[in-house]
N, C-alpha and C positions, 0 to 999 in steps of 0.2 A: 626785420628782414632776416631770413635764414642765410647763413654763409655756406657756400659750397666748399667743403674741404678738399684738399688734394689727398687722394688715397694712395697714390703710388707715383713713381717717377716716370712711368710710361704714359701718363695722362698727357694727351697732346692738345688739350684745350688752350688756345692762345688768347682768350678773352680776359682783359685785365680786370682784377678785382682787388678790393682792399685786403692787405695782408694783416693778419692778426698775430699776436704774440704766440698763439698756439701753433702757428705755421713755422716757427723758428727752426725745428729740426730739419724739415725739408728745404726751407730757404737756404739755410747754411750749407747743406750738402750740394744743392744746385750751384750756389755761388762758388763753393770750393772747387767744383769741377770747372766752372766757367773761367776762373782766374788761375787755374793751375799753370798755364803757360804765359801768364802776364809777367812782363819784366820786373815790375815793382814787387809783385808778390814773390817772385823767385829770389829777389834781392832780400826781402824780409825773411823768407823761409828757404834758405839755400839747400837744405837737406832734402833730397828727392823723396826719401822714405818717410820723413816726418812731416813733409809739407801738407798732404791731404788732411791729416788730423788737425794740424795747426790752423789751416785755413777754415775748417769747420768751426773751431773755437773762436777764431777771429771774427768771422761774419756773424756768428750767433751773438757774440758780445755786442758788436756794433748795432745789430738789429734790436735785441731785447733791451739794451741799456741806453741806446742813443736814438737812432732814427725811428725805431718802432714807437718810442714814447713821444718824440717831438717833431718828427718829420711826416711826410706823406709817403707811405710805403704801399706798393702794389705788387702783385705777382700774377703769373699765369700758371699753367700746368707745369712749366719747365723753365721759368725765368723769374727774376725779381728786380725791382728798382726802388731805390731810396732817394727821395727828393726832399729838399729843405726850402720851403717858401720863406720870403724875407722876414715875416713876422716871427719865424721860429729860429732864426739864425743864432740868437744869443743862447736859447735853451738847448740847441742841438750840440753845443760844445761839450765834449766829454767831461763828466765830473771826476772828482778825485778817485772814487772807487772804480770807475770805468777805466781810468788811466792806469791804475794799479793792476787791474785785471789784464789789460792789453800788454802791459810790461811783462807780466808773468807768462803770457802766451808767447811773446816775442823773444823772451830770454835775452841773450847777449846782443840781439839786434834791436832792442828797445830804443837805444840812443839814436840809432840811424832812423828809426821810425819817427821819433820826436823831431829830429832835424828836418826830415822830409816834410812833415806836416807844417812846421814853422816856415820853411822855405816857400811852400805853396801858398800859405796864408799871406805872406808878405806881398805877393803879386796878385792877390785876389782883388777884383773890383770892389769898391766901397759903396757904390750906389745900390739901392734895393734891386733884388733880382731873385729868381729861382735858381737853385743849385742842384744839379744832378750829381749826387754823391756816389751812387753805385748803380750799375746796370749790368746784369750778366744773365746769360742763358746757358742751359745745359748743352754742351757740344753735341750730345746725342740727338738733340732736337734742332740742330742747325738747319736753316732753310725753311722752318715752319712758321716764321713770322713772330715768334715770341718777343724778342727784343724790340722789334719795330713797333709791335702793338703797345708795349709798355712805354716806349719813347713817345709815341703819338699821344697817348693818354696824358702823360705829364705835360707835354708841350701844349696840349689843349687847355689845361688848367692855367698854365702860365700866360697863354695868350688871352684867356678870358679875364685875367687880372691885369692885362696890359704890361706884363713884365718880361724883360729879357731873361735868358737862361744861360748859365755858365756851367762848365764841366772841366775836368782834367783827365786826360787819357795818357797812360804810360805805354800804350801799344800802338805803334805807327800804323799797323794794318787796320786799326779801327777808325782811323781818321776819315776815310772816304764814306764810311757808313754815316757818321755824324754830319759830314758835309752834305750828304744827300738830303738831310733834314734841315739844312740852312745854317749849320754851324760853320764858323770860320776860325782858323787858328789865330790867336792873338799874341801868344808868346810861346817860345820854346825854352824850357828851363832844364838846366842840368842839375840834378839833385846833389846835395853835398855828400861827401864821404865815398865818392866813386859810384854814386847811384845812377839809375837809368834816366833817360830823358823824359820830361813831362810836358805834354802839350796842353796849354790852356786854351779853351775854345769858348766861343760865345755865339749866341743866336739872338737876334733882335726880335721883339714882339711882332706878331703878325695878326691880321684879322683871323678870327676863329676858323673861317672856312678855308684858310690857306695852310693850316697846320697839317 
């Protein structure tokens, strides 16, 4: 099957398709724009001038070394989503080289990042589930349905497997979007080190035609 590449960032196609490692440059730029105003990303990358380049490196590393290898990654013309099904949970944990690369990207914020990841992991459900690790759309394509299309695609896969879905959001204004798709807030966590609030959300499995 031939894969349709994204040729530019003005592509408005919002049909989900499998993301390949070759898509990393575009995906990392799209996610960098999508998360530029995210409280957690601003906490990790407090320098406004350096944040865009830092976020590009950050998401490129997550995709090429972690989720692109072991997760279920999809994208549209202006959005990307990284999912981890239950059978991939152990493999999707960053290896030593990935951790070192992320620490280099985060610089003096690396310790805060590690503490945030550990705090979130302590509250994560232990039963089998799908996990939505990353979902972001280019702000320039807002309102064109890119994020919703990717969310529906992943939820359909989870529903087909009869699995619940979990996610963590650090942006309060995103909660209604996820609630529209059946997620409910399970916990409200204050990240250590003066970090932002993290909302742990969950959606129970539904019959496929209800996704």
